[in-house]
PDB file of the backbone (N, CA, C, O) and the ligand in Angstrom, with CONECT records:
HET     CA  A 101       1
ATOM      1  N   MET A   1       0.847  -1.188   0.000  1.00  0.00           N
ATOM      2  CA  MET A   1       0.000   0.000   0.000  1.00  0.00           C
ATOM      3  C   MET A   1       0.887   1.243   0.000  1.00  0.00           C
ATOM      4  O   MET A   1       1.866   1.328   0.741  1.00  0.00           O
ATOM      5  N   LYS A   2       0.523   2.194  -0.840  1.00  0.00           N
ATOM      6  CA  LYS A   2       1.326   3.397  -0.928  1.00  0.00           C
ATOM      7  C   LYS A   2       1.200   4.237   0.337  1.00  0.00           C
ATOM      8  O   LYS A   2       0.217   4.148   1.073  1.00  0.00           O
ATOM      9  N   ARG A   3       2.223   5.053   0.566  1.00  0.00           N
ATOM     10  CA  ARG A   3       2.280   5.877   1.764  1.00  0.00           C
ATOM     11  C   ARG A   3       1.076   6.819   1.855  1.00  0.00           C
ATOM     12  O   ARG A   3       0.527   7.018   2.939  1.00  0.00           O
ATOM     13  N   THR A   4       0.664   7.397   0.725  1.00  0.00           N
ATOM     14  CA  THR A   4      -0.471   8.330   0.730  1.00  0.00           C
ATOM     15  C   THR A   4      -1.744   7.644   1.203  1.00  0.00           C
ATOM     16  O   THR A   4      -2.520   8.228   1.959  1.00  0.00           O
ATOM     17  N   LYS A   5      -1.961   6.418   0.766  1.00  0.00           N
ATOM     18  CA  LYS A   5      -3.151   5.684   1.205  1.00  0.00           C
ATOM     19  C   LYS A   5      -3.093   5.421   2.700  1.00  0.00           C
ATOM     20  O   LYS A   5      -4.101   5.553   3.395  1.00  0.00           O
ATOM     21  N   ILE A   6      -1.920   5.050   3.198  1.00  0.00           N
ATOM     22  CA  ILE A   6      -1.776   4.774   4.626  1.00  0.00           C
ATOM     23  C   ILE A   6      -2.034   6.036   5.430  1.00  0.00           C
ATOM     24  O   ILE A   6      -2.760   5.994   6.423  1.00  0.00           O
ATOM     25  N   VAL A   7      -1.449   7.165   5.020  1.00  0.00           N
ATOM     26  CA  VAL A   7      -1.649   8.427   5.743  1.00  0.00           C
ATOM     27  C   VAL A   7      -3.116   8.840   5.697  1.00  0.00           C
ATOM     28  O   VAL A   7      -3.662   9.301   6.700  1.00  0.00           O
ATOM     29  N   THR A   8      -3.767   8.678   4.529  1.00  0.00           N
ATOM     30  CA  THR A   8      -5.187   9.017   4.406  1.00  0.00           C
ATOM     31  C   THR A   8      -6.030   8.171   5.350  1.00  0.00           C
ATOM     32  O   THR A   8      -6.921   8.692   6.019  1.00  0.00           O
ATOM     33  N   LEU A   9      -5.757   6.875   5.409  1.00  0.00           N
ATOM     34  CA  LEU A   9      -6.510   5.998   6.306  1.00  0.00           C
ATOM     35  C   LEU A   9      -6.266   6.354   7.768  1.00  0.00           C
ATOM     36  O   LEU A   9      -7.185   6.278   8.583  1.00  0.00           O
ATOM     37  N   ILE A  10      -5.040   6.742   8.110  1.00  0.00           N
ATOM     38  CA  ILE A  10      -4.741   7.149   9.486  1.00  0.00           C
ATOM     39  C   ILE A  10      -5.524   8.414   9.846  1.00  0.00           C
ATOM     40  O   ILE A  10      -6.099   8.503  10.931  1.00  0.00           O
ATOM     41  N   ILE A  11      -5.547   9.396   8.931  1.00  0.00           N
ATOM     42  CA  ILE A  11      -6.282  10.643   9.181  1.00  0.00           C
ATOM     43  C   ILE A  11      -7.778  10.359   9.362  1.00  0.00           C
ATOM     44  O   ILE A  11      -8.410  10.896  10.272  1.00  0.00           O
ATOM     45  N   ILE A  12      -8.340   9.512   8.489  1.00  0.00           N
ATOM     46  CA  ILE A  12      -9.762   9.165   8.609  1.00  0.00           C
ATOM     47  C   ILE A  12     -10.017   8.436   9.926  1.00  0.00           C
ATOM     48  O   ILE A  12     -11.011   8.703  10.602  1.00  0.00           O
ATOM     49  N   GLY A  13      -9.126   7.518  10.291  1.00  0.00           N
ATOM     50  CA  GLY A  13      -9.271   6.786  11.550  1.00  0.00           C
ATOM     51  C   GLY A  13      -9.209   7.709  12.753  1.00  0.00           C
ATOM     52  O   GLY A  13      -9.987   7.557  13.694  1.00  0.00           O
ATOM     53  N   LEU A  14      -8.277   8.677  12.730  1.00  0.00           N
ATOM     54  CA  LEU A  14      -8.177   9.631  13.829  1.00  0.00           C
ATOM     55  C   LEU A  14      -9.427  10.506  13.920  1.00  0.00           C
ATOM     56  O   LEU A  14      -9.909  10.790  15.016  1.00  0.00           O
ATOM     57  N   ALA A  15      -9.954  10.934  12.759  1.00  0.00           N
ATOM     58  CA  ALA A  15     -11.171  11.753  12.760  1.00  0.00           C
ATOM     59  C   ALA A  15     -12.352  10.959  13.318  1.00  0.00           C
ATOM     60  O   ALA A  15     -13.150  11.493  14.088  1.00  0.00           O
ATOM     61  N   LEU A  16     -12.465   9.689  12.933  1.00  0.00           N
ATOM     62  CA  LEU A  16     -13.545   8.849  13.457  1.00  0.00           C
ATOM     63  C   LEU A  16     -13.385   8.626  14.963  1.00  0.00           C
ATOM     64  O   LEU A  16     -14.369   8.658  15.702  1.00  0.00           O
ATOM     65  N   ALA A  17     -12.153   8.402  15.417  1.00  0.00           N
ATOM     66  CA  ALA A  17     -11.911   8.208  16.847  1.00  0.00           C
ATOM     67  C   ALA A  17     -12.246   9.480  17.623  1.00  0.00           C
ATOM     68  O   ALA A  17     -12.835   9.420  18.702  1.00  0.00           O
ATOM     69  N   TYR A  18     -11.864  10.637  17.062  1.00  0.00           N
ATOM     70  CA  TYR A  18     -12.188  11.909  17.718  1.00  0.00           C
ATOM     71  C   TYR A  18     -13.695  12.113  17.782  1.00  0.00           C
ATOM     72  O   TYR A  18     -14.231  12.531  18.809  1.00  0.00           O
ATOM     73  N   GLU A  19     -14.378  11.811  16.671  1.00  0.00           N
ATOM     74  CA  GLU A  19     -15.836  11.967  16.657  1.00  0.00           C
ATOM     75  C   GLU A  19     -16.485  11.039  17.679  1.00  0.00           C
ATOM     76  O   GLU A  19     -17.409  11.444  18.385  1.00  0.00           O
ATOM     77  N   ALA A  20     -16.010   9.801  17.764  1.00  0.00           N
ATOM     78  CA  ALA A  20     -16.559   8.864  18.746  1.00  0.00           C
ATOM     79  C   ALA A  20     -16.336   9.376  20.166  1.00  0.00           C
ATOM     80  O   ALA A  20     -17.212   9.253  21.023  1.00  0.00           O
ATOM     81  N   TRP A  21     -15.149   9.955  20.410  1.00  0.00           N
ATOM     82  CA  TRP A  21     -14.856  10.485  21.742  1.00  0.00           C
ATOM     83  C   TRP A  21     -15.767  11.665  22.071  1.00  0.00           C
ATOM     84  O   TRP A  21     -16.257  11.779  23.194  1.00  0.00           O
ATOM     85  N   THR A  22     -15.995  12.552  21.082  1.00  0.00           N
ATOM     86  CA  THR A  22     -16.864  13.705  21.348  1.00  0.00           C
ATOM     87  C   THR A  22     -18.316  13.276  21.556  1.00  0.00           C
ATOM     88  O   THR A  22     -19.050  13.914  22.311  1.00  0.00           O
ATOM     89  N   LEU A  23     -18.729  12.206  20.896  1.00  0.00           N
ATOM     90  CA  LEU A  23     -20.095  11.713  21.098  1.00  0.00           C
ATOM     91  C   LEU A  23     -20.251  11.053  22.461  1.00  0.00           C
ATOM     92  O   LEU A  23     -21.332  11.083  23.049  1.00  0.00           O
ATOM     93  N   ALA A  24     -19.169  10.456  22.967  1.00  0.00           N
ATOM     94  CA  ALA A  24     -19.249   9.726  24.230  1.00  0.00           C
ATOM     95  C   ALA A  24     -19.060  10.612  25.451  1.00  0.00           C
ATOM     96  O   ALA A  24     -19.503  10.252  26.542  1.00  0.00           O
ATOM     97  N   ASN A  25     -18.416  11.759  25.293  1.00  0.00           N
ATOM     98  CA  ASN A  25     -18.166  12.580  26.479  1.00  0.00           C
ATOM     99  C   ASN A  25     -19.387  13.433  26.830  1.00  0.00           C
ATOM    100  O   ASN A  25     -20.388  13.424  26.113  1.00  0.00           O
ATOM    101  N   ASP A  26     -19.294  14.164  27.929  1.00  0.00           N
ATOM    102  CA  ASP A  26     -20.415  14.979  28.404  1.00  0.00           C
ATOM    103  C   ASP A  26     -20.335  16.428  27.958  1.00  0.00           C
ATOM    104  O   ASP A  26     -21.163  17.241  28.367  1.00  0.00           O
ATOM    105  N   VAL A  27     -19.362  16.767  27.132  1.00  0.00           N
ATOM    106  CA  VAL A  27     -19.189  18.149  26.690  1.00  0.00           C
ATOM    107  C   VAL A  27     -20.177  18.431  25.549  1.00  0.00           C
ATOM    108  O   VAL A  27     -20.116  17.770  24.513  1.00  0.00           O
ATOM    109  N   PRO A  28     -21.077  19.392  25.721  1.00  0.00           N
ATOM    110  CA  PRO A  28     -22.025  19.682  24.645  1.00  0.00           C
ATOM    111  C   PRO A  28     -21.383  20.498  23.528  1.00  0.00           C
ATOM    112  O   PRO A  28     -20.553  21.370  23.783  1.00  0.00           O
ATOM    113  N   GLY A  29     -21.772  20.207  22.293  1.00  0.00           N
ATOM    114  CA  GLY A  29     -21.360  21.019  21.155  1.00  0.00           C
ATOM    115  C   GLY A  29     -19.939  20.818  20.686  1.00  0.00           C
ATOM    116  O   GLY A  29     -19.375  21.718  20.065  1.00  0.00           O
ATOM    117  N   ASP A  30     -19.333  19.670  20.959  1.00  0.00           N
ATOM    118  CA  ASP A  30     -17.940  19.494  20.560  1.00  0.00           C
ATOM    119  C   ASP A  30     -17.733  18.479  19.443  1.00  0.00           C
ATOM    120  O   ASP A  30     -16.593  18.136  19.128  1.00  0.00           O
ATOM    121  N   THR A  31     -18.819  17.990  18.836  1.00  0.00           N
ATOM    122  CA  THR A  31     -18.623  17.068  17.721  1.00  0.00           C
ATOM    123  C   THR A  31     -18.137  17.843  16.496  1.00  0.00           C
ATOM    124  O   THR A  31     -18.236  19.069  16.440  1.00  0.00           O
ATOM    125  N   ILE A  32     -17.619  17.116  15.532  1.00  0.00           N
ATOM    126  CA  ILE A  32     -17.130  17.776  14.312  1.00  0.00           C
ATOM    127  C   ILE A  32     -18.292  18.491  13.619  1.00  0.00           C
ATOM    128  O   ILE A  32     -18.133  19.615  13.143  1.00  0.00           O
ATOM    129  N   SER A  33     -19.454  17.843  13.563  1.00  0.00           N
ATOM    130  CA  SER A  33     -20.615  18.478  12.919  1.00  0.00           C
ATOM    131  C   SER A  33     -20.999  19.761  13.635  1.00  0.00           C
ATOM    132  O   SER A  33     -21.251  20.780  12.991  1.00  0.00           O
ATOM    133  N   GLU A  34     -21.047  19.721  14.965  1.00  0.00           N
ATOM    134  CA  GLU A  34     -21.437  20.919  15.722  1.00  0.00           C
ATOM    135  C   GLU A  34     -20.400  22.028  15.567  1.00  0.00           C
ATOM    136  O   GLU A  34     -20.752  23.206  15.514  1.00  0.00           O
ATOM    137  N   ALA A  35     -19.130  21.657  15.495  1.00  0.00           N
ATOM    138  CA  ALA A  35     -18.089  22.659  15.258  1.00  0.00           C
ATOM    139  C   ALA A  35     -18.254  23.300  13.882  1.00  0.00           C
ATOM    140  O   ALA A  35     -18.093  24.511  13.732  1.00  0.00           O
ATOM    141  N   MET A  36     -18.579  22.475  12.872  1.00  0.00           N
ATOM    142  CA  MET A  36     -18.803  23.015  11.524  1.00  0.00           C
ATOM    143  C   MET A  36     -20.014  23.938  11.498  1.00  0.00           C
ATOM    144  O   MET A  36     -19.989  24.977  10.839  1.00  0.00           O
ATOM    145  N   TRP A  37     -21.081  23.562  12.217  1.00  0.00           N
ATOM    146  CA  TRP A  37     -22.273  24.422  12.277  1.00  0.00           C
ATOM    147  C   TRP A  37     -21.914  25.761  12.904  1.00  0.00           C
ATOM    148  O   TRP A  37     -22.341  26.806  12.414  1.00  0.00           O
ATOM    149  N   ASP A  38     -21.131  25.744  13.987  1.00  0.00           N
ATOM    150  CA  ASP A  38     -20.742  26.998  14.648  1.00  0.00           C
ATOM    151  C   ASP A  38     -19.891  27.864  13.719  1.00  0.00           C
ATOM    152  O   ASP A  38     -20.079  29.079  13.658  1.00  0.00           O
ATOM    153  N   ILE A  39     -18.960  27.245  13.000  1.00  0.00           N
ATOM    154  CA  ILE A  39     -18.117  28.004  12.065  1.00  0.00           C
ATOM    155  C   ILE A  39     -18.982  28.592  10.955  1.00  0.00           C
ATOM    156  O   ILE A  39     -18.781  29.736  10.548  1.00  0.00           O
ATOM    157  N   GLY A  40     -19.940  27.813  10.467  1.00  0.00           N
ATOM    158  CA  GLY A  40     -20.830  28.296   9.416  1.00  0.00           C
ATOM    159  C   GLY A  40     -21.692  29.470   9.868  1.00  0.00           C
ATOM    160  O   GLY A  40     -21.992  30.369   9.082  1.00  0.00           O
ATOM    161  N   LYS A  41     -22.092  29.455  11.150  1.00  0.00           N
ATOM    162  CA  LYS A  41     -22.896  30.563  11.681  1.00  0.00           C
ATOM    163  C   LYS A  41     -22.061  31.829  11.804  1.00  0.00           C
ATOM    164  O   LYS A  41     -22.533  32.922  11.492  1.00  0.00           O
ATOM    165  N   SER A  42     -20.823  31.682  12.258  1.00  0.00           N
ATOM    166  CA  SER A  42     -19.984  32.867  12.457  1.00  0.00           C
ATOM    167  C   SER A  42     -19.356  33.360  11.151  1.00  0.00           C
ATOM    168  O   SER A  42     -19.079  34.551  11.007  1.00  0.00           O
ATOM    169  N   MET A  43     -19.129  32.449  10.201  1.00  0.00           N
ATOM    170  CA  MET A  43     -18.575  32.828   8.891  1.00  0.00           C
ATOM    171  C   MET A  43     -19.427  32.172   7.806  1.00  0.00           C
ATOM    172  O   MET A  43     -19.101  31.074   7.353  1.00  0.00           O
ATOM    173  N   PRO A  44     -20.517  32.825   7.377  1.00  0.00           N
ATOM    174  CA  PRO A  44     -21.425  32.191   6.412  1.00  0.00           C
ATOM    175  C   PRO A  44     -20.756  31.804   5.089  1.00  0.00           C
ATOM    176  O   PRO A  44     -21.280  30.951   4.373  1.00  0.00           O
ATOM    177  N   VAL A  45     -19.635  32.396   4.754  1.00  0.00           N
ATOM    178  CA  VAL A  45     -18.965  32.046   3.503  1.00  0.00           C
ATOM    179  C   VAL A  45     -18.187  30.727   3.631  1.00  0.00           C
ATOM    180  O   VAL A  45     -17.796  30.140   2.623  1.00  0.00           O
ATOM    181  N   PHE A  46     -17.967  30.271   4.842  1.00  0.00           N
ATOM    182  CA  PHE A  46     -17.169  29.062   5.064  1.00  0.00           C
ATOM    183  C   PHE A  46     -17.758  27.827   4.367  1.00  0.00           C
ATOM    184  O   PHE A  46     -17.010  27.124   3.688  1.00  0.00           O
ATOM    185  N   PRO A  47     -19.055  27.528   4.497  1.00  0.00           N
ATOM    186  CA  PRO A  47     -19.587  26.351   3.776  1.00  0.00           C
ATOM    187  C   PRO A  47     -19.411  26.469   2.266  1.00  0.00           C
ATOM    188  O   PRO A  47     -19.144  25.474   1.592  1.00  0.00           O
ATOM    189  N   TRP A  48     -19.557  27.673   1.737  1.00  0.00           N
ATOM    190  CA  TRP A  48     -19.368  27.859   0.295  1.00  0.00           C
ATOM    191  C   TRP A  48     -17.920  27.580  -0.093  1.00  0.00           C
ATOM    192  O   TRP A  48     -17.669  26.896  -1.085  1.00  0.00           O
ATOM    193  N   ILE A  49     -16.966  28.101   0.677  1.00  0.00           N
ATOM    194  CA  ILE A  49     -15.547  27.869   0.381  1.00  0.00           C
ATOM    195  C   ILE A  49     -15.231  26.379   0.456  1.00  0.00           C
ATOM    196  O   ILE A  49     -14.546  25.838  -0.413  1.00  0.00           O
ATOM    197  N   LEU A  50     -15.734  25.719   1.499  1.00  0.00           N
ATOM    198  CA  LEU A  50     -15.480  24.281   1.651  1.00  0.00           C
ATOM    199  C   LEU A  50     -16.089  23.497   0.481  1.00  0.00           C
ATOM    200  O   LEU A  50     -15.483  22.545  -0.009  1.00  0.00           O
ATOM    201  N   GLY A  51     -17.291  23.899   0.034  1.00  0.00           N
ATOM    202  CA  GLY A  51     -17.918  23.252  -1.120  1.00  0.00           C
ATOM    203  C   GLY A  51     -17.109  23.452  -2.384  1.00  0.00           C
ATOM    204  O   GLY A  51     -16.963  22.524  -3.179  1.00  0.00           O
ATOM    205  N   MET A  52     -16.576  24.661  -2.582  1.00  0.00           N
ATOM    206  CA  MET A  52     -15.745  24.921  -3.754  1.00  0.00           C
ATOM    207  C   MET A  52     -14.485  24.057  -3.732  1.00  0.00           C
ATOM    208  O   MET A  52     -14.107  23.472  -4.746  1.00  0.00           O
ATOM    209  N   ILE A  53     -13.840  23.982  -2.567  1.00  0.00           N
ATOM    210  CA  ILE A  53     -12.628  23.167  -2.448  1.00  0.00           C
ATOM    211  C   ILE A  53     -12.955  21.701  -2.748  1.00  0.00           C
ATOM    212  O   ILE A  53     -12.227  21.021  -3.472  1.00  0.00           O
ATOM    213  N   LYS A  54     -14.062  21.233  -2.176  1.00  0.00           N
ATOM    214  CA  LYS A  54     -14.477  19.844  -2.408  1.00  0.00           C
ATOM    215  C   LYS A  54     -14.732  19.593  -3.890  1.00  0.00           C
ATOM    216  O   LYS A  54     -14.289  18.578  -4.427  1.00  0.00           O
ATOM    217  N   GLY A  55     -15.431  20.490  -4.548  1.00  0.00           N
ATOM    218  CA  GLY A  55     -15.729  20.330  -5.963  1.00  0.00           C
ATOM    219  C   GLY A  55     -14.473  20.364  -6.820  1.00  0.00           C
ATOM    220  O   GLY A  55     -14.325  19.565  -7.745  1.00  0.00           O
ATOM    221  N   LEU A  56     -13.570  21.285  -6.516  1.00  0.00           N
ATOM    222  CA  LEU A  56     -12.323  21.358  -7.275  1.00  0.00           C
ATOM    223  C   LEU A  56     -11.489  20.096  -7.090  1.00  0.00           C
ATOM    224  O   LEU A  56     -10.904  19.583  -8.044  1.00  0.00           O
ATOM    225  N   LEU A  57     -11.440  19.598  -5.850  1.00  0.00           N
ATOM    226  CA  LEU A  57     -10.674  18.368  -5.602  1.00  0.00           C
ATOM    227  C   LEU A  57     -11.299  17.177  -6.317  1.00  0.00           C
ATOM    228  O   LEU A  57     -10.585  16.346  -6.877  1.00  0.00           O
ATOM    229  N   ALA A  58     -12.632  17.088  -6.303  1.00  0.00           N
ATOM    230  CA  ALA A  58     -13.290  15.973  -6.994  1.00  0.00           C
ATOM    231  C   ALA A  58     -12.989  16.025  -8.483  1.00  0.00           C
ATOM    232  O   ALA A  58     -12.700  14.995  -9.093  1.00  0.00           O
ATOM    233  N   GLY A  59     -13.052  17.216  -9.078  1.00  0.00           N
ATOM    234  CA  GLY A  59     -12.719  17.354 -10.483  1.00  0.00           C
ATOM    235  C   GLY A  59     -11.265  17.013 -10.762  1.00  0.00           C
ATOM    236  O   GLY A  59     -10.944  16.364 -11.757  1.00  0.00           O
ATOM    237  N   HIS A  60     -10.397  17.457  -9.874  1.00  0.00           N
ATOM    238  CA  HIS A  60      -8.971  17.171 -10.029  1.00  0.00           C
ATOM    239  C   HIS A  60      -8.686  15.676  -9.941  1.00  0.00           C
ATOM    240  O   HIS A  60      -7.880  15.145 -10.704  1.00  0.00           O
ATOM    241  N   PHE A  61      -9.354  14.999  -9.006  1.00  0.00           N
ATOM    242  CA  PHE A  61      -9.065  13.587  -8.778  1.00  0.00           C
ATOM    243  C   PHE A  61      -9.702  12.673  -9.815  1.00  0.00           C
ATOM    244  O   PHE A  61      -9.073  11.704 -10.241  1.00  0.00           O
ATOM    245  N   TRP A  62     -10.942  12.957 -10.234  1.00  0.00           N
ATOM    246  CA  TRP A  62     -11.688  11.958 -11.006  1.00  0.00           C
ATOM    247  C   TRP A  62     -12.135  12.375 -12.387  1.00  0.00           C
ATOM    248  O   TRP A  62     -12.805  11.584 -13.051  1.00  0.00           O
ATOM    249  N   TRP A  63     -11.813  13.559 -12.865  1.00  0.00           N
ATOM    250  CA  TRP A  63     -12.286  13.949 -14.192  1.00  0.00           C
ATOM    251  C   TRP A  63     -11.201  14.662 -14.954  1.00  0.00           C
ATOM    252  O   TRP A  63     -10.590  15.554 -14.366  1.00  0.00           O
ATOM    253  N   PRO A  64     -10.904  14.371 -16.169  1.00  0.00           N
ATOM    254  CA  PRO A  64     -11.253  13.124 -16.858  1.00  0.00           C
ATOM    255  C   PRO A  64     -10.294  12.027 -16.420  1.00  0.00           C
ATOM    256  O   PRO A  64      -9.100  12.266 -16.245  1.00  0.00           O
ATOM    257  N   LEU A  65     -10.811  10.861 -16.249  1.00  0.00           N
ATOM    258  CA  LEU A  65     -10.011   9.726 -15.814  1.00  0.00           C
ATOM    259  C   LEU A  65      -9.812   8.798 -17.009  1.00  0.00           C
ATOM    260  O   LEU A  65     -10.661   7.959 -17.310  1.00  0.00           O
ATOM    261  N   THR A  66      -8.677   8.963 -17.683  1.00  0.00           N
ATOM    262  CA  THR A  66      -8.400   8.136 -18.852  1.00  0.00           C
ATOM    263  C   THR A  66      -7.117   7.354 -18.619  1.00  0.00           C
ATOM    264  O   THR A  66      -6.248   7.769 -17.853  1.00  0.00           O
ATOM    265  N   ALA A  67      -7.018   6.244 -19.276  1.00  0.00           N
ATOM    266  CA  ALA A  67      -5.842   5.399 -19.123  1.00  0.00           C
ATOM    267  C   ALA A  67      -4.619   6.071 -19.730  1.00  0.00           C
ATOM    268  O   ALA A  67      -4.714   6.756 -20.748  1.00  0.00           O
ATOM    269  N   GLY A  68      -3.495   5.871 -19.107  1.00  0.00           N
ATOM    270  CA  GLY A  68      -2.243   6.356 -19.656  1.00  0.00           C
ATOM    271  C   GLY A  68      -1.913   7.790 -19.295  1.00  0.00           C
ATOM    272  O   GLY A  68      -0.974   8.351 -19.859  1.00  0.00           O
ATOM    273  N   THR A  69      -2.656   8.418 -18.367  1.00  0.00           N
ATOM    274  CA  THR A  69      -2.378   9.806 -18.006  1.00  0.00           C
ATOM    275  C   THR A  69      -1.533   9.922 -16.738  1.00  0.00           C
ATOM    276  O   THR A  69      -1.135  11.029 -16.374  1.00  0.00           O
ATOM    277  N   ARG A  70      -1.259   8.849 -16.079  1.00  0.00           N
ATOM    278  CA  ARG A  70      -0.483   8.904 -14.829  1.00  0.00           C
ATOM    279  C   ARG A  70       0.975   9.190 -15.153  1.00  0.00           C
ATOM    280  O   ARG A  70       1.502   8.726 -16.164  1.00  0.00           O
ATOM    281  N   THR A  71       1.614   9.954 -14.290  1.00  0.00           N
ATOM    282  CA  THR A  71       3.000  10.302 -14.529  1.00  0.00           C
ATOM    283  C   THR A  71       3.951   9.334 -13.835  1.00  0.00           C
ATOM    284  O   THR A  71       5.114   9.227 -14.222  1.00  0.00           O
ATOM    285  N   THR A  72       3.469   8.630 -12.816  1.00  0.00           N
ATOM    286  CA  THR A  72       4.344   7.665 -12.126  1.00  0.00           C
ATOM    287  C   THR A  72       3.637   6.354 -11.958  1.00  0.00           C
ATOM    288  O   THR A  72       4.205   5.414 -11.402  1.00  0.00           O
TER     289      THR A  72
HETATM  290 CA    CA A 101     -19.912  15.661  23.357  1.00  0.00          CA2+
END
């Protein structure tokens, strides 16, 4: 498995572990979703920026996906 895949899986695993911890503790409003909602309320442009980044990354990663375009 390539290093990038391993690092990506570690980051996802850490995010899931953090989310599980925030759901299990008694601190209100500390989940990732609740933090995103708070950021969106204080900076309404934030969800739009995040959506743009997500869309650009999806286009970069998966379109156009043709054989023989990889550099390595
Ligand atoms: Ca909590």
